[in-house]
C-alpha positions as CSV (number, residue, x, y, z in Angstrom):
1,M,0.1,-0.1,0.0
2,G,1.2,3.3,-1.0
3,G,0.4,6.6,0.8
4,N,-0.4,6.5,4.4
5,A,-0.3,3.5,6.8
6,I,-2.3,5.5,9.3
7,E,-4.6,8.7,9.0
8,I,-6.0,10.4,12.0
9,R,-8.4,13.2,12.1
10,G,-9.8,15.3,14.9
11,L,-9.1,12.6,17.3
12,T,-10.3,13.5,20.8
13,K,-10.5,11.5,24.3
14,T,-12.3,13.0,27.2
15,Y,-12.1,11.2,30.2
16,P,-15.0,11.9,32.7
17,P,-14.7,13.5,36.2
18,H,-13.5,11.1,38.8
19,K,-13.5,11.7,42.6
20,G,-14.3,15.2,42.3
21,E,-11.7,15.8,39.7
22,P,-12.6,17.8,36.6
23,E,-12.9,15.8,33.2
24,K,-9.6,15.2,31.4
25,R,-9.0,15.9,27.8
26,A,-6.1,13.4,26.8
27,L,-6.3,14.2,23.3
28,K,-7.5,17.5,21.9
29,G,-8.4,17.1,18.0
30,V,-5.3,15.4,16.9
31,D,-4.8,15.4,13.0
32,L,-1.9,12.9,12.0
33,D,-0.7,11.0,8.8
34,I,2.0,8.5,9.3
35,P,3.5,7.5,5.8
36,S,3.8,3.5,5.0
37,G,6.9,1.9,5.0
38,C,8.7,4.4,7.5
39,V,10.0,4.4,11.0
40,F,7.9,7.1,12.5
41,G,8.8,8.6,16.3
42,L,5.8,9.5,18.4
43,L,7.4,11.6,21.3
44,G,6.3,13.8,24.2
45,P,6.5,14.1,27.8
46,N,4.9,11.8,30.4
47,G,1.1,12.5,30.2
48,A,1.1,14.2,27.0
49,G,-1.3,11.9,25.4
50,K,0.8,9.1,23.6
51,S,-0.5,6.2,25.4
52,T,-3.9,7.2,24.8
53,L,-3.4,7.7,21.1
54,I,-1.5,4.1,20.9
55,N,-4.3,2.2,22.8
56,I,-7.1,4.1,20.5
57,L,-5.2,2.6,17.5
58,A,-4.9,-0.7,19.2
59,G,-8.6,-0.6,20.0
60,L,-7.9,-0.8,23.6
61,V,-9.6,2.4,24.5
62,V,-12.6,4.0,22.6
63,K,-12.1,7.2,21.3
64,T,-14.5,10.3,22.2
65,A,-14.6,11.7,18.7
66,G,-12.6,11.7,15.4
67,K,-11.9,9.3,12.6
68,V,-9.0,6.6,12.5
69,T,-7.9,4.8,9.3
70,I,-5.5,1.8,9.7
71,W,-4.0,0.6,6.4
72,G,-7.0,1.9,4.6
73,F,-9.7,0.4,7.0
74,D,-11.9,2.7,8.9
75,Q,-11.8,1.7,12.6
76,D,-15.4,2.5,13.0
77,V,-16.6,0.8,9.6
78,N,-13.9,-2.2,9.5
79,P,-13.0,-2.7,13.4
80,R,-11.7,-6.2,12.7
81,Q,-9.6,-5.5,9.5
82,S,-8.0,-2.2,11.1
83,R,-6.9,-4.3,14.4
84,A,-5.6,-7.1,12.4
85,A,-3.7,-4.7,10.4
86,I,-1.6,-3.4,13.6
87,G,0.6,-5.1,16.0
88,V,1.4,-3.5,19.3
89,M,4.6,-4.2,21.5
90,P,3.3,-2.9,25.1
91,Q,5.5,-1.5,27.4
92,E,4.0,-3.7,30.2
93,L,5.4,-7.2,30.7
94,N,1.8,-8.6,30.5
95,L,2.5,-12.2,29.9
96,D,0.7,-15.4,31.0
97,P,3.4,-17.0,33.3
98,F,2.1,-20.6,32.4
99,F,2.3,-20.4,28.9
100,T,5.7,-21.3,27.1
101,P,6.8,-18.9,24.3
102,R,5.7,-21.1,21.5
103,G,2.6,-21.7,23.2
104,A,1.9,-17.8,23.7
105,L,2.5,-17.3,20.0
106,E,0.0,-20.3,18.8
107,V,-2.6,-18.8,21.3
108,Q,-2.0,-15.2,20.0
109,A,-2.2,-16.5,16.5
110,G,-5.4,-18.2,17.0
111,L,-6.9,-15.2,18.2
112,Y,-6.4,-13.4,15.1
113,G,-7.6,-16.2,13.2
114,V,-4.5,-17.1,11.7
115,P,-4.7,-20.5,10.0
116,K,-2.3,-23.3,11.5
117,S,-0.6,-23.7,7.8
118,Q,0.0,-20.0,7.9
119,R,1.5,-19.8,11.5
120,R,5.3,-18.7,11.9
121,S,5.9,-19.3,15.4
122,D,9.2,-20.9,15.4
123,E,10.4,-18.3,12.7
124,I,9.5,-15.6,14.9
125,L,11.2,-17.0,18.0
126,R,14.2,-17.3,15.9
127,L,13.8,-13.5,14.7
128,V,13.8,-12.4,18.3
129,G,16.4,-14.8,19.6
130,L,13.9,-17.2,21.8
131,E,14.4,-20.6,19.8
132,D,16.1,-22.1,22.4
133,K,13.4,-21.0,25.2
134,A,10.7,-22.1,22.9
135,H,9.4,-24.9,25.6
136,A,10.3,-23.1,28.7
137,Y,7.6,-21.6,31.0
138,A,7.3,-17.7,30.5
139,R,7.7,-17.4,34.1
140,T,11.3,-18.6,33.9
141,L,12.2,-16.2,31.4
142,S,14.5,-13.0,32.3
143,G,13.0,-9.6,32.0
144,G,15.0,-9.1,28.5
145,M,13.4,-12.5,27.2
146,R,10.3,-11.4,28.2
147,R,10.4,-8.3,26.3
148,R,11.6,-10.1,23.5
149,L,8.3,-12.4,23.7
150,L,6.1,-9.3,23.6
151,L,7.7,-8.2,20.3
152,A,7.1,-12.0,19.1
153,K,3.5,-11.6,20.2
154,A,3.1,-8.5,18.2
155,L,4.1,-10.3,15.0
156,V,2.1,-13.5,14.8
157,H,-0.3,-12.0,12.6
158,H,2.0,-10.3,10.3
159,P,0.9,-6.6,10.7
160,A,1.4,-4.1,8.3
161,V,2.1,-1.5,11.1
162,L,3.9,-2.6,14.3
163,V,3.9,0.1,17.4
164,L,6.6,-0.3,19.7
165,D,5.9,1.7,23.2
166,E,9.1,2.4,24.9
167,P,10.6,-1.1,23.7
168,T,14.1,-0.4,25.1
169,A,13.1,1.1,28.6
170,G,15.2,-0.7,31.3
171,V,17.0,-3.1,28.9
172,D,20.6,-4.0,28.6
173,I,22.9,-2.8,25.6
174,E,22.8,-6.3,23.9
175,L,18.8,-6.4,24.0
176,R,18.6,-2.8,22.6
177,R,20.7,-3.8,19.7
178,M,18.8,-6.6,19.0
179,L,15.5,-4.9,19.0
180,W,17.1,-2.2,16.9
181,D,18.4,-4.9,14.3
182,N,14.9,-6.4,14.2
183,V,13.3,-3.1,13.6
184,R,15.7,-2.1,10.6
185,R,15.0,-5.7,9.1
186,L,11.1,-5.4,9.5
187,N,11.2,-2.0,8.0
188,E,13.4,-3.0,5.2
189,E,10.6,-5.9,4.4
190,G,8.1,-2.9,4.2
191,M,6.7,-3.0,7.6
192,T,5.5,0.2,8.9
193,I,7.2,1.0,12.5
194,I,5.8,3.5,15.1
195,L,8.1,4.1,17.8
196,T,7.6,6.0,21.3
197,T,10.8,6.5,23.5
198,H,12.2,8.8,26.0
199,Y,15.6,8.1,24.7
200,L,15.6,11.0,22.1
201,E,19.1,9.7,20.6
202,E,17.3,6.4,19.7
203,A,14.4,8.4,17.9
204,E,17.3,11.0,16.1
205,Q,19.0,7.6,14.8
206,M,16.0,5.4,13.7
207,C,13.3,7.7,12.7
208,D,12.5,9.0,9.3
209,E,9.4,11.3,10.6
210,I,8.8,12.5,14.0
211,A,5.6,13.9,15.8
212,I,5.6,15.7,19.2
213,I,2.5,15.7,21.4
214,N,2.1,17.8,24.3
215,H,-1.1,18.4,26.3
216,G,-2.9,16.4,24.4
217,E,-2.0,18.4,21.1
218,L,0.2,17.7,18.3
219,V,3.0,20.6,18.4
220,A,5.3,19.3,15.6
221,R,5.4,16.9,12.8
222,D,8.3,16.8,10.2
223,T,10.9,14.5,9.1
224,T,13.6,14.3,11.6
225,G,16.3,16.3,9.6
226,N,13.7,19.4,9.1
227,L,13.0,19.5,12.9
228,L,16.5,19.5,13.7
229,G,16.8,22.3,11.4
230,R,14.2,24.4,13.2
231,L,16.7,25.7,15.8
232,D,19.3,27.9,14.5
233,A,21.4,28.0,17.6
234,K,25.0,26.8,17.0
235,T,27.6,26.5,19.2
236,L,31.5,27.4,18.4
237,V,33.6,25.6,20.9
238,I,37.0,27.2,21.2
239,R,40.2,25.6,22.8
240,P,42.4,28.9,24.0
241,D,46.1,28.3,23.4
242,A,46.6,30.1,27.0
243,P,44.5,30.3,30.1
244,V,41.6,32.9,29.5
245,T,41.4,35.9,31.7
246,H,38.7,37.7,30.1
247,L,35.8,35.9,28.4
248,P,34.5,37.2,25.1
249,Q,31.4,39.6,25.0
250,A,29.2,40.6,22.4
251,E,25.4,41.0,21.6
252,G,23.7,37.7,20.7
253,I,26.2,35.3,22.1
254,E,26.4,33.4,25.5
255,V,29.8,32.1,26.9
256,E,30.1,28.9,29.0
257,T,33.4,27.7,30.2
258,R,34.0,23.9,29.9
259,P,36.5,21.6,31.4
260,H,40.1,21.7,30.4
261,G,39.5,25.2,29.5
262,E,37.3,25.3,26.5
263,L,34.8,27.8,25.7
264,A,31.4,27.1,24.3
265,I,30.0,30.2,22.5
266,T,26.5,29.7,21.5
267,Y,24.7,32.2,18.8
268,Q,21.9,32.5,16.7
269,S,23.0,32.0,13.1
270,G,20.0,34.0,12.0
271,R,21.2,37.0,13.8
272,T,24.8,36.5,14.6
273,S,27.6,35.4,12.0
274,A,30.4,33.1,13.0
275,E,32.7,36.0,12.2
276,Q,31.1,38.0,14.6
277,V,31.8,35.5,17.2
278,L,35.5,35.1,16.1
279,E,35.9,38.8,16.2
280,A,34.6,39.0,20.0
281,V,37.0,36.0,20.8
282,R,40.0,38.0,19.4
283,G,38.8,41.0,21.1
284,A,39.2,39.4,24.2
285,G,42.7,38.8,23.5
286,I,42.1,35.1,23.1
287,R,44.5,33.0,20.7
288,I,42.6,29.8,19.3
289,S,44.3,26.4,19.5
290,D,41.5,24.6,18.0
291,V,38.0,25.2,17.1
292,R,34.8,23.0,16.2
293,T,31.2,23.6,16.0
294,E,28.2,21.7,17.5
295,Q,24.5,21.6,16.3
296,A,21.6,21.3,17.8
297,D,20.2,17.7,18.6
298,L,16.8,16.4,19.0
299,E,16.6,16.9,22.6
300,D,17.1,20.5,22.0
301,V,14.2,20.7,19.7
302,F,12.1,18.5,21.9
303,L,12.7,20.9,25.1
304,D,12.2,24.2,23.0
305,L,8.8,22.8,21.5
306,T,7.4,21.5,24.7
307,R,8.4,24.3,26.7
308,S,6.6,26.9,24.7
309,T,3.4,24.9,24.6
């Protein structure tokens, strides 16, 4: 399928008042398109509405208003087909302790109506590195292995869209690498991946496009490269050839002293040129031993956007 894997229009979720508290608007008319075949990041602070949006996509939460289309199927008109088009790896380790990994996959496949002749339980267990634990009870698995099993369960019906909700929260380096290798492989095979994460460097490395939600509203949605380009703040890091007695001073620059005597000079490239920064350095009597530049990263963009909303 070309175009969009998911289309969301006017998505609203309001929770009724509880114990004297006012009603809570978790989502406030969100419009969002997620292109098919991409790795899409869904970011936002705690309580921003990310989990509510994901649970609505998965069919676990009933929306208050709006329209959701998954892989061409309207969630209201074709709920069964829309749910079959998406697989969700939840953040919580919700596994039946008395099932083996293979048994859990077979049950999950049955729930999705996958015929026995089309089930790929052993293949999926190999993919996630659990083939040698196929017949061990889930309660005997380590936390990392249980997280691998959650990914396997999300893949049993070969969904067109895979949602990974904080997949690397609290996992070790080896498991994180395995998860991202699998994500890249699945994406190369054509699967659309939706990722929520608090590790912004992961989103920066993995995602083609990113949406940022705050207070139930979409505050940004663009390619990762374009989002990074929104901030024109640049930093010139200078290593003086002798200890500095006077810091550079000029309108539009901020100077920070770093370890080993380095100076980090931040400026807005739209208002101040690098030449003006260097003039301020020379004006302070500083001779430069080495110089390098630093660009804004996704964390800078995230903080700037969520702070201003």
